[in-house]
N, C-alpha and C positions, 0 to 999 in steps of 0.2 A: 504494500500500500504506500502511495506517495502521501506526503504530509497533509496537503490541503483536502483531498477527498476524504481522508481519514477523519479530519477534524469536523467537517460539516456532517459526515455520517454520524459521529458521536453526538453532535448537536441534535440531529434528527431522532436518534435513539432516546435521548433524554427528554425530548418533546413528547414522545409517545409514552414514556414512563410516567410523566406528569399527568397528561390528559387522559390516557387510556388505562394504564396499569393501576394508577392511583385514582384519578378523577372519576373514572367510570366504574372500574371493577373493585375498588376497595369496599364498596357497598356490600358485596357478596360475603366476605368474611366478617364484616362488622354487623350485618343484619341479625344473625342469631343472638349477638350480644345485646343489641337494641331490643329485640323481642323479649329476651329473658328479663330485662330490666323494666320494660314498659308494657309488656303483655299485649301487643297489638297482633291482629290476625294475619294469616298468610295473604288474605285478600288485600289488606292494607299494604303489606309488604310488596305485593304485585303492583299496586297502584303507584307507589313511590318509585319503583323500578320503571314503570311505564312512563311516568313523567320525565324521567331522564332520557328515555329512548325517544319520546316525542320531541324533546329539545334537540336530540341528536338528528332526528329526521329533518326538522326545520333547518338546522344548521347545515346539514349536508346539501339540502336543496339550494339554499342561498349561496353556499360556497361554490356550487357548480354553475350558478346563474350570474352572480355579481362579478363584474370584470375586475378581479383582484391582482392580475398579473403584475401591475406596476407598483403594488403596495403589499406584496406578500409578506415581507419581513415585519412591517408595522402591524399588519393584521394578525400575524402569528403571535407577536409579543403581547398585544392587547388581549387576545383570546387566552393565552397562558395565564396572564395576570388575573382575569376574571375567574378562570377555572380554579386557580389556587385559592382565591377568596371564598368561592362557594364550598370548597372542601373544608376550609377552616370553620365556616359559619354553620356547617352541619353539626358541629359539636357545641354550639352556643345556644341551641334551642330545642325544646321538646314539642314544638308545634307541627302537626301533620301538614297544615297548609303551607307553612314556611318551608318545610322539607320538600313539598311538591315544587315550590318555586325554585328553591336552590338546586334541586336535582335536574329541573328543566334547564336552568341556566348552565349547569355543569355539562349536561349533554349537548347543548347548543354549542358551547365553546370547544368541547371535545371534538365535535365534528369538524369545526374550522381548523383546529390544530392538526387533526388527522389528514384532512385534504391538503392543507397548505404545506405541512412538513413533508408529506408523501410526494407532492408535485415538485417542490423545490429539490428534494434529494434525488428523486428519480430522474428529473431533468438533468441535474448535474452529473449523475452517474452515467446516463445515456450519452452525454456529451463527451465523456471520457471512455466510452466503450466498456463500462464496468457495471452493466445492469445485473450481473450475477451477484453483486453485493447487496441487492435489495433485501435478501433474506436477513442480513444483519440488522437493517432498519426495523423491520417488523418484529424482530426478536426483542425489541425494547418493550413491547407489551408483555411478553412472558416474563421478562426481567422485572418489570413493575409488579406483576402479580406475585412473583416469588418474594419480592421485597415486602409487599403488604402482608403476606402470610407469615413472614419471618418476624416482623416488628410489631404487628398488632397485638399478639398475646401479651408481650411485655408492656406495651402502652396501656392495654386494658387492665392489667394487674395493678398498675400503679396509679393510673389516671382515669380508669373506666372507659366506656366506649366513647364518651365525649372527648377525652384526651387523645384517643386513637385518631379521630378525625383531625384534631388540631396538630398533633404530632406529625401526621402525614403531610399536612400543609407546610409545616416548617421544613421537612425534607424536600418538598417540591420547590421551595424557594431557592434552596442550594442548587438543585438541578437547573432551575430556570436561569440562574446566573451563568452557567456553562452554555446554555442555549443562546443567551444574549450575545456572548462573545463569539461563538463558533458557527452558528447557523444563520447566515445572512444570504439573502437573495442578491445575485449580481449578474451582470451580463454574461451570457454563456459563450465561451469560445469553444466551438465544436471541433473536436479532433476528428481526424480521418477515420471513418468507420470501416470495419472489415467487411468483406463480402458475406461472411457468415451471418452478420446481423440483418442484411438485406434479405437473406433467404430463410429467415426464421420461419418455421412451419407453424403458422397460426391460422385459425379460421378467418374468412373475410368479414368485413364490417356487417354485412347483411345477417350474419349469425348472432350478432350482439344481443338481440332481444331474448334469445335462449339463455345466454349467460346472465342477463339481468334477472330473468325469472328464477333461475336456479339459485342465484345469489340471494334473492329475496326470501326464498324458502329456507335457505341456510340461516339467514338472520332470524327467521321465525322459529326454527327448530333449536339451534344451538343455544339460544339465550335462556332457555328453560333450565338447562344444566348450568349455564353461566351465572344465573341468578340464585339458584336454590341448592347447588350441590353441597355447600357447607352446612346449610340448614338440614339437609337430608342426613348428612354425616353426624350432625349434632344430636339427632334423634336415634342414632344407632349406638347402643350401649357399649359395643366393643371398642369405641374410640376413647372412652374414658375421659371425656372433656377436651381432647386434643383434636377437635374437628378441623381446625385451621391447617392441620397437617395435609389434608386433602387439597387445600388451595395452594399450598407450597408445591405439592406434586404437580398440580396443573401448571404452575409457573415454570417449574424445572423442565417439564415436557415441552412447554411452548417455546422456551427461549431458543433451543437449537433447531426446532421444527421448521422454522422459516428457511433456514440455510439448507437443511436437508431436502425439503420439498423443492426448493429452487434448483438444487443440483439434480434431483431426480427428473425435474421437468425438462432439463437440457437433454437428457437421455431418452425419456419416454414420451415427452410432449406434455404441454400444460393441461390439455383437456383430459387425457388419460389420468394424470395425477389428481386432478380435481375430482373425477369420478371415484377414484380409489380412496382419496382422503375423506370424501363425504360418506362413502359406504362404511369406512372404519368408524367415523364419528357417530353414525346412526347406531352402530353396535354399542359404542361406549355410552351413548345416552340411555339406551335401554338396559344396560348392565345392572344398575341397582334394582331393577324390577326382576331380572332373571336370577340375580345372586346378591341378595341384600345382606352383606357382611362387610367387614373391614377390607378384606381382600377384594371383594367385588367393587367397592367404592374406589379403592386405589386404582384398580384397572380402569374403571370408568374415567377417573381423573387423568390417567396417562393417555388414554385414547382421545379424550376431549382436548387436553392440553397439546397433544402432538398434532392436532388437526385444525383447530379453529383459527389460529393465526396463520397457519400454513395455507389454508384455503383463501384467506384474505390476501396473502402475498401472491399466490398463484393468480387469483382473479384480477387484482389491480395491475400486475405486471403484464398479464395476457391482454387485458383491455387496452393498456397503453401501447402495446405492440400492434394491436389491431388498428388503433387510431392515434398515432403519436403526435399529431399536430396540436392537440388541445388537452393536455393532461389534467388540468384543473377540472374541466367540464366532465370528462369521461370518468374520472375518479369520483367527482361529485354525484353523478347519476347513480353509480354503483353504490356509493355510501348511502344515498337517499333510500334506495329500495331495500337495502340491508337494514337501515334504521326503521323503515316501515314495518318490516317483519319483526324486528326487536320490540317495537312498541306494542304490537298485538300479543306477542308470546307470553310475557310475564302476567298480563291481565288474565288471559285464558288459563294459564297454569295456576295462578293464585286462586281463581274462582273454583277450578276443578279440585285443587287440593283442599280448599276449605269445605267443599261439598262432600268429597269422598274421605276426608281426613287422612289422606296419604298422597304421595306424589306419583303413584303408579300410572294413573290414567294420563296425567300431563306428560310424563316421560315417554310413554308409548306413542302418544300423539306426536310429540316432537321428533322421535326417531323416525316415524313414518314420513313426516314432512321432509326431513333431510334426505331420506332415501329417494323420495319422489324427485327432489331437486337433482340428485345424482343421475337419475334416469333421463331427465330432460337434456343432459349434456352428452348422452351417448352418441347422438348423431354427429356431434362435432369432431369425434375422433377421426372420421374419414378425411377431414381437411388436413390433418397432420401427416397424412401419408403422401402429400404432394407439396412442392415448394409454393410458398406464398410470395408472389411478386408484386402485390398491390403497392407496397411502399418502396420498391426497388427503383433505382435510377432508370431513365428511359433506355439507355444503351443495353442494360441487363435485360429489360423487358423484351426488347427487340430480339436479343440473342436467344432467349428462352422460347419466344414465339416462333422463331425460325426453326429451332430444333424440333418443336412440336409439329 
């Protein structure tokens, strides 16, 4: 790695640790602590989660529509600041209404950070012919999840769940300082691309609606486990009060997963890897129903962690290769449909679990939804068997057409 790409990549990783690993997903390990102290229902827990995903949906839509290309650094910094403040304020109130507002704002700014950090870093990596580094960027989410699972028990023991939120905000401030210094948008000097990049085998743009639909179903299905897996573990006696261990397993599995899936996609193709990852994830989601034990939940956490950010990495990288001219908009569209699925998922799961008094129905429903999404992608595998010349230079297109 040369120094400059390494530094802005670290800045991107820290952005996702703040906005995604902490800002969005810290709610999962803190939720059972809040419920234990305040005794609110799973339905309320689902509504709080849904407010976050509603904000994420709106933020993703606006991030894809508003022309931010000239102000990406300023927009990223403002979004990170608001995101950290909403995390801290979660520990300063016991009001459900205020929580709804705070989680909405947190989700809104998380979407902006995700879209902006992704587009800045992916554009810079593409300019240097280093798109294979994208797996490191999205590994930041897994790193953030592991971090929250590691420090929340200690914060809760000394400062209760309120202190956990505030303590995570303090950690986020330190990471934000690094982002301020290292992640800056600047005019891109495009290096000479290799022929291999032009001939990357990806589906044509007309196949994009299938990718959007599958990604929306992924958002709807994965978030059930992403919201409630620690709560499920908390109700399993074999954990002996160490349910956050499950969340640490998710983070550990997620961190290297993006790099691994990116490497596999170079060999097998992005669509094949997406189908495989979503199938594995559906099994992981259903695992607590099939085998409700400590071992079953750990396997579920491994399958879930090893796939959910890998799927995001594969999808955003594939979409950008299909339409490289406007990375902000293409990632914004994908993030929006993903967020729409996430917004619906926790509400349905929360209502189902409150009605049935367990999570089985919600988990089975989520597993089926993700599996259906994988099936929607099957037809796209055929496009990976032939070169994609849509984005190739004119002289290469003519050469290939002559050979045909």
